[in-house]
C-alpha positions as CSV (number, residue, x, y, z in Angstrom):
1,M,100.1,98.4,126.7
2,R,103.6,97.3,125.9
3,A,104.7,94.0,124.4
4,P,106.1,91.5,127.0
5,G,109.8,91.0,127.3
6,R,111.8,88.3,125.4
7,P,114.8,86.3,126.5
8,R,118.2,86.9,125.3
9,R,121.2,84.7,126.3
10,A,121.5,83.4,129.8
11,S,124.1,85.9,130.7
12,Q,121.6,88.7,129.6
13,S,118.7,87.2,131.3
14,A,118.4,90.2,133.7
15,Q,117.5,92.4,130.8
16,R,114.1,90.8,130.3
17,E,112.1,88.1,131.7
18,V,112.5,84.6,130.2
19,N,109.3,83.2,128.6
20,P,109.0,79.5,129.6
21,L,106.1,78.9,127.2
22,T,108.1,79.4,124.0
23,A,108.1,76.5,121.4
24,H,111.6,77.4,120.2
25,V,114.2,74.9,120.8
26,D,116.6,76.8,118.7
27,T,116.8,80.1,120.5
28,F,119.1,81.9,118.0
29,A,116.5,84.5,116.8
30,R,115.3,85.3,120.2
31,D,118.8,85.4,121.6
32,H,119.7,88.1,119.0
33,L,116.8,90.4,119.5
34,P,117.8,94.0,120.5
35,P,117.9,94.7,124.3
36,R,114.5,95.3,125.6
37,G,115.2,99.0,126.2
38,E,115.8,99.6,122.5
39,W,112.4,98.2,121.4
40,P,109.7,100.7,120.2
41,E,106.6,101.0,122.4
42,F,103.9,98.5,121.3
43,L,100.2,99.5,121.4
44,F,97.8,96.6,121.8
45,D,94.8,98.8,123.0
46,R,92.5,97.6,120.4
47,P,90.8,94.3,120.9
48,E,91.5,93.0,117.3
49,Y,95.3,93.3,118.1
50,R,95.0,91.2,121.3
51,H,95.8,87.6,120.8
52,P,95.9,84.5,123.1
53,E,99.3,83.4,124.4
54,R,99.3,80.1,122.3
55,L,99.2,81.3,118.6
56,N,100.4,79.8,115.4
57,A,99.9,82.3,112.5
58,A,99.5,79.6,109.8
59,V,97.0,77.6,111.8
60,E,94.9,80.8,112.1
61,L,95.3,81.5,108.5
62,L,94.4,78.0,107.3
63,D,92.9,75.6,109.9
64,R,90.5,78.2,111.2
65,T,89.2,78.9,107.8
66,V,88.6,75.3,107.1
67,Q,86.8,75.0,110.6
68,R,84.5,77.8,109.6
69,G,83.2,75.6,106.9
70,W,85.1,77.3,104.1
71,G,87.4,74.3,103.2
72,R,86.0,74.1,99.7
73,R,86.4,77.7,98.9
74,I,89.1,78.7,96.5
75,A,92.4,79.8,98.3
76,L,94.9,79.9,95.4
77,R,94.6,80.4,91.6
78,T,97.2,80.3,89.1
79,L,97.4,80.1,85.2
80,D,98.5,76.9,83.2
81,G,98.5,78.4,79.7
82,N,95.0,79.7,79.2
83,R,93.6,77.6,82.0
84,V,92.9,78.7,85.5
85,V,94.1,76.2,88.0
86,T,92.6,76.4,91.6
87,C,93.5,75.1,95.0
88,T,90.8,75.0,97.8
89,Y,91.5,75.9,101.4
90,E,91.3,72.1,102.2
91,Q,93.8,71.3,99.5
92,L,96.2,74.0,100.6
93,T,96.1,73.1,104.2
94,A,96.8,69.4,103.3
95,Q,99.8,70.4,101.2
96,V,101.1,72.7,103.8
97,N,100.8,69.9,106.5
98,R,102.7,67.5,104.0
99,I,105.5,70.0,103.6
100,A,105.6,70.7,107.3
101,R,106.2,66.9,108.0
102,V,109.0,67.0,105.4
103,L,110.6,69.7,107.3
104,I,110.3,67.8,110.7
105,D,110.5,64.2,109.6
106,D,113.0,64.3,106.9
107,L,115.1,67.4,107.5
108,K,114.9,67.0,111.4
109,L,114.5,70.7,111.8
110,V,113.2,71.9,115.2
111,P,111.2,75.0,116.2
112,G,113.3,78.1,115.9
113,N,115.4,77.0,113.0
114,R,115.7,79.4,110.1
115,V,114.5,78.3,106.7
116,L,115.6,80.2,103.5
117,L,112.7,80.4,101.0
118,R,113.5,81.0,97.3
119,G,110.8,81.1,94.5
120,P,108.6,83.4,92.5
121,N,105.0,83.8,93.2
122,N,103.5,80.4,92.9
123,P,101.4,77.9,94.9
124,M,104.5,75.9,96.1
125,M,106.3,78.9,97.3
126,A,103.1,80.0,99.2
127,A,102.6,76.6,100.7
128,S,106.3,76.4,101.7
129,W,106.1,79.7,103.5
130,L,103.0,78.6,105.4
131,A,104.5,75.2,106.2
132,V,107.6,76.8,107.6
133,V,105.5,78.9,109.9
134,K,103.1,76.1,110.9
135,A,106.0,73.9,111.9
136,G,107.3,76.6,114.3
137,L,110.3,77.4,112.1
138,I,111.2,80.8,111.0
139,A,110.6,81.9,107.4
140,V,113.4,84.0,105.6
141,G,112.1,84.9,102.2
142,T,114.4,86.1,99.4
143,M,113.8,87.8,96.1
144,P,114.1,85.5,93.2
145,L,116.5,87.7,91.3
146,L,119.1,87.8,94.2
147,R,122.6,86.4,93.3
148,A,124.8,84.3,95.5
149,R,126.8,87.3,96.5
150,E,123.6,88.8,98.0
151,L,122.2,85.6,99.4
152,K,125.4,85.0,101.4
153,P,125.1,87.9,104.0
154,I,121.5,86.9,104.5
155,I,122.3,83.2,105.2
156,D,125.2,84.2,107.4
157,K,123.5,86.8,109.4
158,A,120.4,84.6,110.2
159,Q,122.6,81.4,110.6
160,I,120.3,79.6,108.1
161,T,120.7,75.9,108.0
162,A,118.1,74.7,105.5
163,A,116.5,76.1,102.3
164,L,113.5,75.3,100.2
165,C,114.1,76.6,96.7
166,D,112.3,76.7,93.3
167,V,114.4,74.4,91.1
168,R,114.7,77.1,88.5
169,L,116.8,79.2,91.0
170,K,119.1,76.5,92.0
171,D,122.2,77.7,90.2
172,E,122.8,80.8,92.4
173,L,122.0,78.9,95.7
174,A,124.6,76.2,94.5
175,H,127.5,78.8,95.1
176,N,126.3,79.2,98.8
177,L,126.5,75.3,99.2
178,D,129.8,75.0,97.5
179,P,132.9,75.1,100.0
180,A,135.1,76.1,97.2
181,S,133.0,79.1,96.3
182,E,133.8,82.6,97.7
183,F,130.1,82.8,98.4
184,H,130.0,79.7,100.5
185,S,127.8,79.9,103.5
186,P,128.9,77.1,106.0
187,T,125.8,77.0,108.1
188,L,123.6,76.0,105.1
189,K,123.4,72.2,105.0
190,Q,120.3,71.2,103.4
191,V,118.3,72.2,100.4
192,L,115.1,70.9,99.0
193,F,113.8,72.0,95.4
194,F,110.2,72.4,94.6
195,N,108.3,72.4,91.3
196,D,110.7,69.6,90.6
197,G,109.3,66.1,89.9
198,R,112.4,64.2,90.4
199,P,112.7,61.7,93.4
200,G,114.0,63.3,96.4
201,S,112.4,66.8,95.6
202,L,110.2,68.6,98.1
203,D,107.2,67.7,95.7
204,A,108.1,64.1,95.8
205,R,108.7,63.9,99.6
206,A,105.6,65.8,100.4
207,A,103.4,63.6,98.3
208,A,104.3,60.6,100.4
209,K,103.4,62.3,103.7
210,P,100.1,62.1,105.6
211,V,97.8,65.2,105.2
212,D,97.2,65.8,108.9
213,Y,99.4,68.0,111.1
214,A,98.1,70.1,114.0
215,G,100.8,72.6,113.9
216,C,103.5,73.7,116.4
217,D,102.2,75.0,119.7
218,T,103.9,78.3,119.3
219,H,103.7,81.4,121.6
220,R,102.3,84.6,120.1
221,D,105.8,86.1,120.5
222,D,107.7,83.3,119.0
223,V,109.6,84.5,116.0
224,A,107.9,83.4,112.7
225,L,109.6,85.7,110.1
226,I,112.9,87.4,109.6
227,A,112.4,89.9,106.7
228,F,115.5,91.4,105.1
229,T,115.8,94.8,103.9
230,S,118.8,96.8,102.7
231,G,119.7,100.1,104.3
232,T,121.7,102.9,102.5
233,T,125.0,101.0,103.3
234,G,123.7,98.0,101.3
235,V,124.3,95.9,104.5
236,P,121.2,93.6,105.0
237,K,119.1,94.2,108.0
238,G,117.0,91.5,109.4
239,T,113.7,92.6,110.7
240,V,112.1,90.1,113.2
241,H,108.4,89.5,113.4
242,F,106.4,87.4,115.7
243,H,103.2,85.1,115.0
244,R,101.1,87.8,116.2
245,D,102.6,90.3,113.9
246,I,101.7,88.2,110.9
247,L,98.0,88.3,112.0
248,I,98.1,92.1,112.8
249,M,99.4,92.5,109.4
250,S,96.6,90.5,108.1
251,D,94.1,92.4,110.1
252,A,95.0,96.1,110.5
253,F,95.1,97.6,107.1
254,P,92.7,95.1,105.6
255,R,90.0,95.5,108.3
256,H,90.2,99.3,108.6
257,V,91.1,100.4,105.0
258,L,90.9,97.8,102.4
259,K,87.9,95.9,103.8
260,P,88.0,92.8,101.7
261,A,85.2,90.4,101.3
262,P,85.3,86.5,101.1
263,D,84.4,86.6,97.4
264,D,87.5,88.9,96.5
265,I,90.1,87.7,94.3
266,F,93.5,89.3,94.9
267,C,96.3,89.6,92.4
268,G,99.3,91.7,91.9
269,T,103.0,91.9,91.4
270,P,105.1,92.3,94.7
271,P,107.1,89.1,95.5
272,L,106.1,87.2,98.6
273,A,109.7,87.6,99.8
274,F,108.7,91.3,100.5
275,T,106.2,92.0,103.3
276,F,104.2,94.1,100.8
277,G,103.6,91.0,98.8
278,L,103.4,88.6,101.6
279,G,100.5,90.5,103.2
280,G,98.8,91.6,99.9
281,L,99.2,88.3,98.1
282,L,99.0,85.8,100.8
283,T,98.0,86.4,104.4
284,M,95.4,89.2,103.9
285,P,93.3,87.2,101.3
286,L,93.6,83.9,103.4
287,R,92.6,85.9,106.7
288,A,89.5,87.1,104.7
289,G,88.6,83.6,103.4
290,A,89.2,85.1,99.9
291,S,91.5,83.9,97.2
292,V,94.6,85.1,95.5
293,V,96.0,84.8,91.9
294,L,99.7,83.9,92.0
295,A,101.7,84.6,88.8
296,E,105.2,85.1,87.9
297,K,107.0,87.8,85.9
298,L,104.0,90.1,85.1
299,A,104.4,92.9,82.6
300,P,101.7,95.6,82.2
301,D,100.0,93.9,79.4
302,T,100.1,90.4,81.0
303,L,98.9,92.0,84.4
304,L,95.9,93.4,82.7
305,E,95.3,90.0,80.9
306,L,95.5,88.3,84.3
307,I,93.0,90.5,85.8
308,A,90.5,90.0,83.0
309,Q,91.0,86.3,82.8
310,T,90.8,85.6,86.5
311,R,88.2,88.4,87.2
312,A,90.3,89.7,90.0
313,T,88.7,92.3,92.2
314,V,91.7,93.6,94.3
315,L,95.2,94.7,92.9
316,F,98.5,95.2,94.7
317,T,101.3,96.8,92.8
318,A,103.8,99.7,92.6
319,P,102.9,103.2,91.0
320,T,105.1,102.5,88.0
321,M,103.0,99.6,87.0
322,Y,99.8,101.4,87.6
323,R,101.0,104.1,85.3
324,Q,102.0,101.7,82.6
325,C,98.6,99.8,82.9
326,A,96.7,103.0,82.7
327,L,98.4,104.0,79.5
328,L,97.6,100.7,77.9
329,L,94.1,100.8,79.0
330,K,93.7,104.3,77.3
331,E,95.5,103.3,74.3
332,P,92.9,103.4,71.4
333,G,92.3,100.0,69.7
334,R,93.9,97.8,72.3
335,G,90.6,96.4,73.6
336,L,91.9,95.9,77.2
337,A,89.3,96.1,80.0
338,I,89.2,95.0,83.6
339,P,85.6,95.5,84.7
340,S,85.9,93.1,87.7
341,L,88.6,95.2,89.5
342,R,87.0,97.3,92.3
343,K,90.1,98.1,94.6
344,S,93.8,99.0,93.9
345,V,96.5,99.4,96.4
346,S,99.7,101.3,95.7
347,A,102.8,101.1,97.9
348,G,106.6,100.6,97.7
349,E,107.4,104.1,96.5
350,A,105.9,107.5,96.3
351,L,102.5,107.6,94.3
352,P,102.6,110.6,91.9
353,D,99.3,112.4,91.9
354,A,99.5,112.3,88.0
355,T,99.6,108.5,88.3
356,R,96.7,108.4,90.6
357,Q,94.6,110.5,88.4
358,L,95.7,108.8,85.2
359,W,94.7,105.4,86.8
360,K,91.3,107.0,87.9
361,E,90.6,108.2,84.3
362,A,91.4,104.6,82.9
363,T,89.4,102.5,85.5
364,G,87.3,104.8,87.5
365,I,88.9,103.5,90.7
366,E,90.3,105.8,93.4
367,M,93.7,104.5,94.3
368,I,94.3,103.3,97.9
369,D,97.7,104.8,98.6
370,G,99.7,103.4,101.6
371,I,103.0,103.8,103.4
372,G,104.6,100.7,105.2
373,A,107.9,99.6,106.1
374,T,109.5,96.2,106.4
375,E,110.4,97.1,110.0
376,M,106.5,97.7,110.6
377,I,105.7,94.7,108.5
378,H,103.0,96.4,106.4
379,I,101.0,99.6,105.8
380,F,100.2,101.9,108.7
381,I,99.2,105.1,107.0
382,S,96.4,104.9,104.3
383,S,92.9,106.1,103.3
384,A,90.3,104.7,100.8
385,G,87.2,105.8,99.1
386,D,85.7,109.1,100.2
387,E,88.5,109.4,102.8
388,V,91.1,110.0,100.2
389,R,92.5,113.6,100.1
390,R,94.3,114.5,97.0
391,G,98.1,114.8,97.5
392,A,98.1,113.1,100.8
393,I,98.7,109.3,101.6
394,G,96.1,109.3,104.2
395,K,95.6,109.0,108.0
396,V,97.1,106.3,110.5
397,V,95.5,103.0,110.4
398,P,93.5,102.6,113.7
399,G,95.7,101.2,116.2
400,Y,98.8,103.2,115.2
401,V,99.7,106.8,116.1
402,A,102.1,108.9,114.2
403,Q,103.6,112.4,114.4
404,V,106.1,114.5,112.3
405,V,109.0,115.5,114.5
406,D,112.2,117.6,114.4
407,D,115.7,116.3,115.0
408,D,115.1,116.5,118.9
409,M,112.0,114.3,118.4
410,K,109.7,117.2,119.2
411,P,106.4,117.5,117.1
412,V,106.4,120.2,114.5
413,P,103.4,122.4,113.7
414,P,100.9,121.3,111.0
415,G,102.1,121.7,107.5
416,T,105.8,121.8,108.6
417,L,108.3,119.3,107.1
418,G,109.9,116.9,109.5
419,K,110.7,113.2,110.2
420,L,107.8,110.7,110.4
421,A,107.6,108.9,113.8
422,V,105.1,106.1,114.3
423,K,104.2,103.5,116.8
424,G,101.6,100.9,117.1
425,P,100.9,97.1,117.4
426,T,103.9,96.3,115.2
427,G,107.5,97.8,115.2
428,C,111.1,97.5,114.5
429,R,113.3,94.6,116.0
430,Y,116.4,94.2,114.0
431,L,118.3,90.9,114.3
432,A,121.5,91.7,116.0
433,D,122.1,95.1,114.4
434,P,123.5,98.4,116.0
435,R,121.2,100.3,113.6
436,Q,118.3,99.6,115.9
437,S,119.0,102.7,117.9
438,N,118.8,104.6,114.7
439,Y,115.4,103.4,113.7
440,V,113.9,103.4,117.2
441,K,114.0,106.7,119.5
442,Q,112.2,107.4,122.6
443,G,109.7,104.5,121.7
444,W,108.9,105.7,118.2
445,N,109.8,104.0,114.9
446,L,111.6,106.3,112.5
447,P,111.1,104.9,108.9
448,G,113.4,107.6,107.4
449,D,110.8,109.6,105.5
450,T,110.3,113.3,105.5
451,F,106.5,114.1,105.9
452,S,104.1,116.8,106.8
453,M,100.7,116.5,108.6
454,D,97.7,118.9,108.3
455,T,95.3,119.8,110.9
456,D,92.9,117.0,110.0
457,G,95.6,114.3,110.6
458,Y,96.3,113.7,106.9
459,F,100.1,112.7,106.2
460,T,101.9,113.9,103.0
461,Y,105.0,112.3,101.9
462,H,107.8,114.5,100.6
463,A,111.0,112.5,100.3
464,R,113.2,109.7,101.6
465,S,115.5,111.1,104.4
466,D,118.3,108.8,103.6
467,D,120.2,107.9,100.5
468,M,118.0,105.0,99.5
469,I,117.0,104.8,95.7
470,I,113.4,103.8,95.2
471,S,112.8,102.9,91.7
472,A,109.7,101.2,90.4
473,G,108.8,100.0,93.8
474,Y,112.4,98.5,94.7
475,N,114.7,99.8,97.3
476,I,118.2,99.9,96.0
477,A,121.2,100.9,98.0
478,G,123.8,103.0,96.1
479,P,126.9,101.6,97.9
480,E,125.8,98.2,96.8
481,V,125.7,99.1,93.1
482,E,129.1,100.9,93.6
483,S,130.6,97.7,95.0
484,A,129.6,95.9,92.0
485,L,130.9,98.5,89.4
486,L,134.3,98.7,91.3
487,L,134.8,95.0,90.5
488,H,135.0,95.8,86.7
489,P,138.6,96.4,85.6
490,A,137.9,99.6,83.8
491,V,136.5,101.4,86.8
492,A,138.7,103.5,88.9
493,E,136.1,105.2,91.0
494,C,132.4,105.4,91.1
495,A,129.4,106.9,93.0
496,V,125.7,106.1,92.6
497,V,122.7,108.4,93.3
498,G,119.0,108.4,92.5
499,A,117.9,110.6,89.4
500,D,114.3,111.5,89.0
501,D,112.5,109.7,86.4
502,P,108.9,110.3,85.4
503,E,108.1,106.5,84.8
504,R,110.0,104.8,87.8
505,G,110.1,107.6,90.3
506,Q,113.8,107.3,90.4
507,I,116.5,105.5,88.4
508,V,120.0,104.4,89.5
509,K,122.6,106.7,88.1
510,A,126.2,106.0,88.1
511,Y,129.0,108.4,87.9
512,V,132.1,106.5,86.7
513,V,135.7,107.6,86.7
514,P,137.4,105.2,84.2
515,K,141.0,103.9,84.7
516,P,143.6,105.6,82.7
517,G,143.7,104.6,79.1
518,V,140.1,103.3,79.1
519,H,137.8,104.7,76.4
520,A,134.6,105.9,77.9
521,G,131.8,105.7,75.6
522,A,128.5,103.9,74.8
523,E,130.1,100.6,74.5
524,L,131.7,100.8,78.0
525,M,128.3,102.0,79.4
526,R,126.5,99.0,78.1
527,E,129.3,96.5,79.3
528,L,129.2,98.0,82.7
529,Q,125.4,97.7,83.0
530,E,125.5,94.0,81.9
531,F,128.4,93.5,84.3
532,V,126.2,94.8,87.3
533,K,123.3,92.7,86.3
534,A,125.6,89.6,86.5
535,Q,127.0,90.6,90.0
536,I,123.7,91.6,91.8
537,A,120.1,91.5,91.1
538,P,119.4,93.0,87.6
539,Y,116.8,95.5,88.7
540,K,119.6,97.3,90.6
541,Y,121.8,98.0,87.6
542,P,122.4,101.8,86.6
543,R,120.1,102.8,83.9
544,A,122.1,106.0,83.4
545,V,126.0,106.1,83.4
546,E,127.9,109.2,83.2
547,F,131.7,109.2,82.9
548,I,133.5,112.0,84.7
549,D,137.2,112.8,85.4
550,A,136.9,113.0,89.2
551,L,134.3,112.6,92.0
552,P,133.6,115.7,94.0
553,R,135.0,115.2,97.5
554,T,135.3,117.0,100.8
555,E,138.7,117.9,102.3
556,T,138.5,114.8,104.3
557,G,138.0,112.7,101.1
558,K,134.3,111.9,101.5
559,V,132.3,112.0,98.1
560,Q,129.8,114.9,98.0
561,R,126.8,113.0,96.9
562,F,124.7,116.1,97.1
563,K,126.6,117.6,94.2
564,L,126.0,114.5,92.1
565,R,122.3,114.7,92.9
566,Q,122.2,118.4,91.9
567,R,124.1,117.4,88.7
568,A,121.7,114.6,88.0
569,A,118.6,117.0,88.4
570,G,120.2,119.6,86.2
571,A,120.7,116.8,83.5
572,G,117.2,115.5,83.9
């Protein structure tokens, strides 16, 4: 079964049937979906992936849970010093309703408007995301560490008019609001700050609103989320997901692999702005009637302390964090223990088998590895428990199908390396982006990974197929780091590649050609690293810098990055 068509502009209405039942008044997102012929094939054969036409994801996640009689169950937990503060489903629903009313009554937003969300993992960030979706608006989450330079293309691409922002992150967003700034985004007109007790803040406005709100009467294929991801060029790509996609994310991997229970307590590190965090630390626990611990800026020791203090049972984080936590747990005399934890999910980067085994030795828990993609919204290949096979990620989540193909999209024999191709109830729809035709071919999604598959249907990851650097679970585009470095007056040329690292999987390594007369040494290296941190998100800075006389180039002038990778491998 294929997904129904969606309207574009009136001039393109012949490309797909117009859906008269949409709640969207602002049709920008729908109008800028790719042509229907460029969509992947969608598979809705399983009953759990079939939804009624009228569907609001936030209503399903909150109101339906309350209607089941679970209103007094704990939904969110957070720490206030050494005290665990809780929020029930009834309380969360009431706060979401109040915020939704602020969006509609005070900001005068209409269904289909895009709303930028900025904040670390905390209850107000979660409630704001749910309120945006419940009001029929489109959530656009952003990493807290992003700078104004990185926010601008997101705001401009999605034509965002309003933002909800943690008050602690207001400084960078101020540049996007300032007409005199080079990072000004003219469409952004309204911003409300939360976790801010001042009059006029989102908190104050919401407190004055009624607690009842039924939710916008959205269609299952109305856009609910635009999740931005950077490709190898560093230019943001907006992946568009519908209300039904939010629920499929909340049902597919959890139902068939994770299998959470209502008494589970989720916790972890991925930001809610990433779909890995959005699913694992918000929609999946809510769908199960469980609870989630939301915490900011977790390090390995504080993560372990959080698990112990809140008695968390399910953990979502990246392999690097698992390795660091395992080493702490095994350290003599530390006295750290997490007996409540029973399941751990790894994604965001390749999971080394050494990390899997180290974690198992430290906790007795068999890791649930998974591969997902922002384009697919969440994990589509994984295995748990007795189904885990060493060295492999796992099998396809029921409802998805996958194969390993060659450059002609033909399946390769078992054990042969090739490109991963997948299809299922979710798939890639880029917002007005020509790269749609690169990601989707012949109805298949191509995440850009090199895989092999054995005769039993187990998939093994080998490498990224493009130039994306994956470091400690973060996707980092080399050209974006290069652009930041080139702004420094001492840099003549530079190229950035990924270098293997036992702790982080990869690190960003920069090869820099200094300008004539510039002394290249340790002092300049530190200066460049701090400079990049100030230009773009700090996690993207080059952890290794090597000064060279000239970059290797082809006769046509292109940088031969493979030679730099070889050099980095030889040095590492």
